[in-house]
C-alpha positions, 0 to 999 in steps of 0.5 A: 500500500502507499508510495512503496506499492505505487513505485512497484506498480508503476515500474511493473506496469511498463512491462505489460503494454499491449505491444508486448502482450502481443509478442506472446501470442505465438508461444502461448498458441503452441501451449494451446496446441499441447492442450488440444493434443491432451484433450484428443487423447484423454479428454472424453468423460475425464474429470481431470480436464480441469487439471489439463486446463491448469497445466495449460495455464501454467505453461502459458504463464511460464512463457510469460514469467520465465521466457520459456516453455516448460511443458507441464502438459506435454510432460504431464505423464512423467513430470519432473518432481520439482515441476510437480512440486511447483504446480502443486504449490500454486494450487495449494497456495490458492486453496489455503487463501480460500480456507483462510477467508472462511476460517477464524484468523488464529494464524495472526496469533501463532503459526497454525498448520494453515499458516505453515502450509501456506508459507511452505507453498509460497517458499516452494514457488519463490525458490523455483521461480528464482531459479528460472528467473536467474537462468533467464537473466544469465541468458539475457546477459549473454545475448547482450554481451554477444550483441544479439539482444534486440531492444525493439518492442517486437522482441521484448518480453515482460521479464526482459523489461523487468530485468533491464529496469534498475529500479527493481531488485531481484526480489521485486522481480520475483514478487511480480512474476509470482503474482502472475503465477499465483493469480493467473494459473488458477483463475484461467483454468477455472474460467475455461472450465466454466466457459466450456461448461456454458457453451457445451450446454448451448450448442447454438451459441457454440455453433455461432462462435465456431463460425466466427472463428472459422470465418476469421481465422480458418486454419491460419495461425492466430495473430494479433490482427485476426484476434481483433475480429472475434467480437462474439468470442469476447462476448462469450468470455464476458458473459461466462464471467457474468454467469459465474463470477470468478470470486465470491466478494467481487471487487473490494477497496479499503477507503483511504478517506471518509467518503459519501456514496448514495447519501451514506457517509462511510468512514475511512478504513471501511472495506467497500465491496462492489457486490458483482455477484449480485449485480451480475444476476440483477434483472434490473441490469440484465434481461433474463439474467439466468440465461447465457446470452453473449449477444447482450454484450454486442448491442450497440444501440444503447451505449449507456446500458453497455457501460452500466452492464460493464460495471456489473461484471468486473472479473479483473477489478477496476482502476489503478489496482485492477489485475495487472495480468488481465490482458494476458489472462484474456489472451490465454482464454481466447487462444485455448477457446479458439484452438479447442473449437477449431478441433472439437465440438464440445458437449457437457456430460449429462451428470454435469449439466446442473453443476453449481459454483462453490466459492473458496478463492475462485469459483469451483464447480460442486462436482468434477466437470466432464466433457465430450470432445468430438473431433471435427 
């Protein structure tokens, strides 16, 4: 919080410009290809699809955080023990945050088992992250020494930007990358589960989305240019976040000053929540809120209504404290959706059609979601 946070955020923000984010499309699309290969072999009626989505997200995030493709999914049957520990520690970190939210905070008084498990998971991720970041630093220094490093934005990555910034310590760089991993891996994998659960139950919406992908991309590589011509895909993602908000509480802020909202004076230090879960299902804001209707986000006849709806669905927060990795997460979701629908027609198994979200840290299905992936 305060000036220290602002300095950290300002430095890190420079590394996530749209021109740099586009540089990840090709390597992250390769990660999505690995996901398609896994789904073709093992995906049908398999409750481990969520694990595959998580491995895909870990691979795509590793491209971002470590400048390398690690192959969590490609090597999932024989994963290196250290990488398995890394992945499990990320999962445990998020699960323990969820437990801490819904339990008494005894960890503030002494080192409880929950606290020690959390500390252990955090240390594992940091230790392995520091190893990969150190390797990337050595490679960057060697390229710079050999005159092979191109400072043009077409070659820049987030890690290169951070490593070149003299304002940032090694610890700060690791903090930034760990934040991407902790939040990104779990949120993207859950978002994909709910996205395909919704379109898997809506064959007409899925057909419309497939037609948009086939018309604008076909069998061509995914690029920043053709990603820009997929409005229905983006509407489907936004609508899935509306139907299943990723977190229970919605966006929250601690007021720094006494603030008047709607005639109520709220003292500083109060936590204010947007209540996005309630707003996203409000009949006042959304016609037929129980229905999955991506088309509602494409109605350009009422711009004010579109802005109001947008404020009801804030999966990545808003303002200067919004999620710094939002564009990366959306890009991962878009790429996985494109690649999967290029290759499969997706259905939800009958026993999973009436799944419901339960909230720990993120929205978890109340049962393992299983799909049928029919090869096109």
